N, C-alpha and C positions, 0 to 999 in steps of 0.2 A: 504494500500500500504506500502511495506517495502522498505525503502531507503538503509538500510545496514543490512545485516544478518551476524553477527559475526561467527555463526556456519558454514554458507555456505562459507564464506571467508576462514575460517580455513580449511575446507575440500578441497577447491580448492587449497590452498597453499600446503597442504599435498599431494594431487594428483600430483601437479606440481613438487614437490620435488621428489616424487617417480619416475615420468617419467624421470626427469633429471638424477637421479641416475642410472636408467636402461640404458639410452643413454650413460652416461659416462662409465659405465661398458662395454657396447658393443664396444664403440670406443676404450677403452684401450685394450680390447681383440684383436681387429684388429691391432692396432698400435704396440703392443708388438710382433707381428708376422712378422713385416716388417724387412727385412734383412738389415744389415749395408750398403751394396752396394746400395740398393734402396734409403736409406736416403741421400746418397751422390750424387744421380742423380741431375743434374742441368737443370733448365728450364730458359727461358728468360722472365723476367718481363718487361712490356712495359716502365715503368718509372725508375725502380731500377736496371735493367740489370740482369745478371746471379744470380740465387738463387738456393740453394739446397733444396731438400724436407725437410731435417732436419732443415735448417734455417727457412723455412716457418712454420714448426710446432712450433718452438720456438717463432717466431714472433706472431703467432695466440694466443699462450698461454699468452704471455706478454700483448697482446691487451686485452684479457679477464680480466686479473688482473687489468689493468688500469680502466676498467669499473666497476669492483667489488669494487675497492677502491673509485671510485666516488659515487657509490650507498651507501656504508658504511658511507662516509662523509656526504652525504645529509641526510641519516636517523639519524645520530647522532646529527645533528643540527636542524632537523625539530621539530617543536612544536607538542606535542601529539594532535591528533584530537579527539574531542568528538564524540561519536557515535550518529548518528541521531536517534531520537525517532521513534519507530514503530507506524504507524498510522493504 
């Protein structure tokens, strides 16, 4: 029984990074085609009130950066884990 397969983990991470890159590229392709007038359109948020589409996009980007910084901080302070022996 294998508890940890470094090669499998690396392959999964590589595949995940590839999929994320494809999605980011597709999203950017769509977002770059949105006209300035559409970014200015406003909807009503139940708690925060009126918000434009452009503001919402900036809010989501900032939210992602907060989580990325949390992950980086956790990884920088975590002790390295020893690989489990293969049995």
